[in-house]
Structure formats: structure tokens, C-alpha cells
C-alpha positions in Angstrom: -52.1 -29.5 -15.9 -50.8 -29.0 -12.1 -51.3 -24.9 -11.3 -50.1 -22.5 -9.2 -53.4 -21.9 -7.1 -51.3 -18.6 -5.0 -51.5 -15.0 -6.0 -48.0 -15.2 -7.6 -48.1 -12.3 -10.4 -46.4 -8.6 -10.9 -48.8 -6.7 -9.7 -51.7 -6.7 -6.5 -55.0 -8.3 -6.8 -57.6 -6.6 -7.9 -61.2 -6.3 -5.7 -63.5 -5.6 -8.2 -62.0 -8.6 -11.1 -62.9 -12.5 -10.5 -60.1 -14.5 -11.6 -59.2 -18.1 -12.1 -56.7 -20.4 -14.1 -58.3 -22.0 -16.7 -56.7 -24.2 -19.6 -58.0 -25.2 -23.0 -56.2 -26.6 -26.4 -55.4 -25.1 -29.6 -55.5 -26.9 -33.5 -51.9 -29.1 -32.3 -53.6 -30.1 -29.7 -51.2 -27.8 -27.6 -52.5 -27.4 -23.5 -52.6 -24.0 -23.1 -53.1 -22.0 -19.4 -54.6 -18.5 -19.0 -56.0 -16.6 -16.8 -59.7 -15.9 -16.6 -60.2 -12.1 -15.1 -64.1 -10.9 -14.8 -65.6 -7.4 -13.3 -67.3 -8.8 -10.4 -70.4 -6.3 -10.6 -71.0 -7.6 -14.7 -74.9 -8.0 -14.1 -76.6 -10.3 -16.1 -75.5 -8.6 -19.9 -72.7 -10.4 -22.3 -69.2 -8.6 -22.0 -66.6 -7.7 -24.9 -64.0 -9.5 -24.4 -60.5 -9.0 -24.8 -57.9 -12.1 -25.2 -53.9 -11.1 -24.7 -50.3 -11.8 -24.4 -46.8 -10.9 -23.9 -44.1 -9.7 -24.6 -41.8 -12.4 -26.3 -40.4 -14.9 -23.0 -42.7 -13.3 -20.2 -45.1 -15.1 -18.4 -49.4 -14.2 -18.1 -48.3 -13.4 -14.3 -46.3 -10.0 -16.3 -47.7 -7.5 -18.5 -50.3 -9.4 -20.4 -52.3 -10.0 -16.6 -51.4 -6.4 -15.5 -53.6 -5.0 -18.8 -56.1 -8.1 -18.3 -57.2 -7.0 -15.0 -57.4 -3.3 -15.5 -58.8 -4.0 -18.7 -61.5 -6.1 -16.3 -62.0 -3.4 -14.2 -63.2 -1.0 -16.7 -65.9 -4.0 -17.9 -64.2 -6.4 -20.1 -64.1 -10.5 -19.6 -60.3 -11.5 -20.5 -57.8 -13.9 -21.0 -53.7 -14.1 -21.0 -52.9 -16.3 -22.4 -49.3 -17.8 -21.7 -48.5 -18.6 -25.0 -47.2 -22.8 -25.9 -44.3 -24.7 -24.8 -43.9 -21.8 -21.7 -45.2 -20.8 -19.0 -47.6 -23.2 -17.4 -48.6 -24.2 -21.2 -47.8 -27.1 -22.2 -45.4 -28.7 -25.1 -42.6 -30.8 -24.2 -40.0 -28.6 -25.3 -40.2 -25.5 -23.2 -38.6 -22.2 -24.1 -39.2 -23.1 -27.8 -40.8 -20.6 -30.0 -42.4 -20.5 -33.5 -44.7 -18.1 -34.7 -47.3 -20.2 -36.0 -47.8 -21.6 -32.4 -48.0 -18.3 -30.9 -50.0 -17.6 -34.0 -53.3 -19.8 -32.8 -52.9 -19.5 -29.0 -54.5 -15.3 -30.1 -57.1 -18.5 -32.0 -57.4 -20.9 -29.2 -58.2 -17.8 -27.1 -61.2 -16.7 -28.7 -62.0 -20.2 -29.4 -62.5 -20.4 -24.9 -63.3 -16.6 -24.4 -66.6 -17.3 -27.2 -67.7 -20.1 -25.5 -68.1 -18.5 -22.0 -71.9 -18.3 -21.1 -71.1 -14.7 -19.9 -69.0 -13.1 -23.4 -70.2 -12.3 -26.4 -68.6 -13.8 -28.9 -69.0 -11.4 -31.6 -67.5 -9.0 -29.7 -64.0 -10.0 -29.3 -60.3 -8.0 -29.7 -56.9 -8.9 -29.2 -54.0 -7.7 -27.4 -50.2 -8.0 -27.7 -48.0 -6.8 -26.1 -44.2 -6.2 -27.1 -43.1 -9.0 -29.1 -46.3 -11.1 -29.4 -47.9 -7.8 -30.7 -47.1 -9.3 -34.5 -48.6 -12.9 -33.7 -51.9 -10.3 -32.8 -52.1 -8.3 -35.9 -50.7 -12.4 -38.0 -53.9 -14.1 -36.4 -56.4 -11.4 -37.2 -55.3 -11.4 -40.7 -56.9 -15.3 -40.6 -59.5 -15.0 -38.3 -62.3 -12.4 -38.3 -63.4 -13.5 -34.8 -60.8 -10.9 -33.7 -63.0 -7.9 -33.7 -60.1 -5.8 -33.8 -56.5 -5.5 -32.0 -54.1 -2.9 -30.0 -49.9 -3.2 -30.1 -48.0 -2.0 -27.0 -45.0 -1.6 -27.2 -45.0 -3.5 -31.0 -41.9 -6.1 -31.6 -41.5 -7.8 -35.1 -40.1 -10.6 -33.3 -39.1 -12.1 -37.7 -38.1 -8.6 -38.8 -35.9 -8.6 -35.9 -34.5 -11.7 -36.0 -34.4 -12.0 -39.4 -32.5 -8.8 -40.4 -31.5 -7.4 -36.6 -32.1 -4.1 -35.6 -32.8 -1.6 -38.0 -32.2 -4.2 -40.8 -28.3 -3.6 -39.2 -27.2 -6.3 -40.6 -25.3 -7.7 -43.8 -26.5 -10.5 -46.3 -23.6 -11.7 -44.8 -24.2 -11.6 -41.3 -28.3 -12.8 -42.8 -25.7 -16.1 -43.3 -23.7 -16.1 -40.8 -26.7 -16.1 -38.5 -28.6 -18.9 -41.0 -25.2 -21.3 -40.9 -25.3 -21.2 -37.4 -28.7 -22.4 -37.0 -28.2 -25.0 -39.2 -25.4 -25.7 -37.6 -26.7 -25.6 -34.2 -29.3 -28.0 -35.6 -26.9 -31.2 -36.1 -25.6 -30.6 -32.2 -28.7 -30.8 -30.3 -29.6 -33.9 -33.5 -26.9 -35.6 -31.5 -27.0 -35.5 -27.9 -30.9 -35.2 -28.4 -31.2 -32.1 -27.0 -32.3 -29.1 -27.5 -29.2 -26.1 -26.2 -30.1 -22.0 -25.2 -29.3 -19.5 -27.5 -30.2 -16.0 -28.1 -32.8 -15.4 -30.1 -31.6 -12.1 -31.5 -28.1 -12.9 -32.6 -25.3 -11.1 -31.8 -21.7 -10.1 -33.7 -18.7 -9.0 -32.1 -16.7 -5.8 -33.4 -15.0 -9.0 -35.0 -17.7 -10.2 -37.3 -18.1 -13.8 -34.9 -21.4 -14.9 -33.4 -21.5 -14.2 -29.9 -22.9 -16.7 -27.9 -24.9 -17.0 -25.0 -28.0 -18.9 -22.7 -29.3 -16.2 -21.1 -31.4 -13.2 -21.9 -30.3 -11.2 -19.9 -27.6 -11.5 -17.3 -27.6 -12.1 -13.9 -25.8 -8.7 -13.1 -26.4 -5.5 -14.7 -22.8 -4.6 -16.3 -21.1 -1.2 -15.5 -21.6 -0.3 -19.3 -25.0 -1.9 -20.1 -26.6 0.5 -22.7 -29.9 2.0 -22.0 -32.3 -0.5 -23.9 -30.0 -3.4 -21.6 -30.9 -0.8 -18.6 -34.8 -1.1 -19.1 -34.9 -4.7 -19.8 -33.2 -5.6 -16.8 -34.8 -3.4 -14.6 -38.0 -5.0 -15.4 -37.5 -8.5 -16.2 -34.0 -8.9 -13.5 -35.3 -7.1 -10.6 -38.3 -6.8 -7.8 -40.8 -5.2 -10.3 -41.2 -7.9 -12.6 -39.2 -10.8 -12.4 -41.0 -14.6 -12.5 -39.5 -17.9 -12.1 -41.4 -19.2 -14.9 -40.7 -16.2 -17.6 -37.8 -17.1 -20.5 -36.1 -13.1 -19.8 -36.4 -13.0 -16.0 -34.5 -16.3 -15.8 -33.2 -18.5 -19.0 -32.9 -18.2 -22.8 -35.4 -19.7 -25.2 -33.8 -22.9 -27.6 -30.9 -21.5 -30.3 -32.2 -22.7 -32.9 -36.1 -20.8 -32.2 -35.4 -18.1 -34.6 -35.4 -20.5 -37.9 -38.8 -20.6 -38.0 -38.8 -16.7 -37.8 -36.6 -16.3 -40.8 -38.7 -18.1 -42.1 -42.7 -17.2 -42.1 -42.4 -13.3 -41.8 -45.2 -11.3 -39.4 -49.0 -10.3 -40.9 -47.8 -10.5 -44.0 -51.8 -10.1 -45.3 -51.7 -7.4 -43.1 -54.2 -5.3 -45.1 -56.6 -8.5 -45.0 -57.1 -7.0 -41.2 -58.9 -3.9 -43.2 -61.9 -3.4 -42.8 -61.6 -4.0 -39.0 -59.5 -1.4 -37.1 -55.9 -1.1 -35.8 -54.4 0.7 -32.7 -50.5 0.5 -32.3 -49.0 2.1 -29.0 -45.7 3.1 -28.3 -43.1 5.4 -26.7 -41.6 8.9 -28.3 -38.9 7.1 -26.8 -38.2 3.9 -27.4 -36.0 2.4 -29.4 -39.1 0.3 -30.7 -40.8 2.8 -32.3 -39.9 2.2 -35.8 -42.1 -1.7 -35.8 -45.2 0.6 -35.0 -45.0 3.3 -37.1 -44.4 1.3 -39.8 -46.5 -0.9 -39.3 -48.4 2.2 -39.5 -47.8 3.4 -42.7 -48.5 -0.3 -44.3 -51.5 -0.7 -42.9 -54.5 0.1 -44.9 -57.3 1.0 -42.2 -59.0 2.0 -40.0 -55.7 2.4 -37.6 -54.5 4.5 -35.0 -50.9 4.4 -34.0 -50.8 5.8 -30.3 -47.3 8.3 -29.5 -47.1 8.2 -25.1 -44.8 11.8 -24.2 -41.8 10.6 -22.5 -42.5 6.8 -22.8 -39.7 4.2 -23.2 -39.6 0.6 -24.4 -41.1 -0.8 -21.2 -43.0 2.2 -19.3 -45.6 0.8 -21.5 -45.3 -2.9 -19.3 -46.3 -1.7 -15.8 -46.2 2.1 -15.3 -49.9 3.0 -14.8 -49.1 6.7 -14.7 -48.2 6.4 -18.9 -50.0 2.6 -20.0 -53.3 5.2 -21.7 -55.3 2.7 -20.6 -58.2 4.9 -21.0 -57.7 5.2 -24.9 -57.6 1.5 -24.3 -60.8 1.0 -23.2 -62.6 3.4 -25.3 -61.2 2.2 -28.4 -62.3 -1.0 -27.7 -65.9 0.2 -26.3 -66.2 1.9 -29.9 -65.0 -0.9 -32.2 -66.6 -3.6 -29.9 -69.9 -2.6 -29.7 
């Protein structure tokens, strides 16, 4: 695969960390592209490893890369990957999201990391950010090689797409969304192409489905609500814009929500125990309930870290608010 060779991240390169692009195949045969970060002053000992991805619709040049580089500065070998069908990873149809493929990409990343000569394969953890949090937790339910999991600004994409924000869809609305997606399959099949659309399907004031071909608008409307403003101010401005990011420049395929209706995330959450999880969320985040609900459901060991005066997107790139000290301590304790 032809990968970008220049530094095109949304964050500055660290002088303490060695970085290189790598590729590997997941069990479906799709080539996954990733950034490998290692501390330059690492000595001869094998290091604990971390695999990272997210947010949903982001690329490794954005949030997950910042987390990966920062934690490599703190003594971990880290791998931030683009999920299948996105970014620099393979997959013929672009901008398709799949709960199974994205979950598999975490395990494929563990495969790669565990074969590195300087990584301790028995000491690998995972970090899922925003919409990839559910995939990280789900991967750990079926992959015991993942010894500890951290989520940041968690979103459960199956719950979000199939039930809407705070489970606000009525049963009738859920049926309307399913029918809309099903009819879109006919349209795609007839045209031989894949239309773009909203992955979280909204309704207007008259109860009709709203359609669109961009995750975020070109310009922020004057009446935009605070949540849209948060996401716009990251993905659509120089702060976090990246041309390969679905959220920055495009949208998912319109039928993407179908599989998220069909496959719930972390259905076997109890199987992670006795391996520990840490759920990190901003105190003011609109999405905070996702972490709180998983915390209630998980048998433990578990930690819920609520960051004061932080919203959802603050935990993407605000180095004053992302609790890297807590993350470092959590992983060094549990990957010892």
C-alpha cells in the first residue's frame, strides 16, 4: 500500500518518540494501516504495548495518534490504527463502518504488536476513544490477550444508531429507520453504488427522516447547538481537520447503521473480568451516560474517571484535561 510518508498529523511530532507507518492483515484479509510509536530511550527490556483507535469517523492522524504518541513518551510501545474501510486502511467500499470488522481490527493490532521483538506480548492493553470504545470493550470480551481496557469519551455506536441519543427513538421511529435503510439497499443495488448518509438518523419536527451526505456541515449554522459546535470546532477547523477523516470531509455509507441494529456492543461485558477497565469521561459531556451505564453493568475491576469541567471533545486533544497520569498509572499497574 502507498502510505503517506510526510508527517500529516493534527499534533506536533515528539522528539522523544520514534514513529513509523506499518501495515498488517486482519483475519478477513483486509490490510490495516497503523502508526507505530516507540520511546527512543527504551533500553533492552520488552515494553508493555497498547493498541488504539477512535473516534468513530476519525483517522489515526487525529485523536488516537495523539494518545499513542503521548503514551509512548511514557514508556509504552503503541499502535494507532485506521479501522477497515477508512483512512489508509484497505477495504474496497470506502466509509463503511462495521461493528465486527472494527472489533476485529483491535485483535489484529494485538497480533501485530505482540510479534514485535521489543513488545511484551503478555502485557498488551487497548484504548478505544469515543465511538471505537464499544469495539475495544467488545474485542476484550472475546480476546483474553487484551489485559486491560481504557475508554475515553465513550460512545456505544450500536446503542446510538439503533436507539438514538439517550434511547429517545420510539418503537415506531426505530421501525421507520430500519425501513429507510432497507429501501436504501434497493437503491444502492439498482445503481451499483453506495449512497452516503447520516449514521445517526435524525427526524424532523414532522416525524420525517432527515437525510444528508456529510457528517458535519461546511459551515456552522448560527443556531447550532453546543454538541454540534463541539464536533465542528474540532473536525472542521485547523485544530483537528484531516482530509482522510470521515467526520472532517465526508459521511458514512447510508446503510451503515444496519449492522449496528443487528449487533449490540459488549453483549458479553462480564467476560472481561477479572481484567480491569477504566472509563474516562468529561463531567459536562453530553455522552457521559454511556460510560456511567457500562460502569454500572461491568462486574469489575473497574474505574470511572470523571474529568471536571470537561466536555466530550475536550478529551480529544486538550492536554490540560486528558488525564494521562491516570492512564499511565492504570496501564503500568495492570500490564506489570
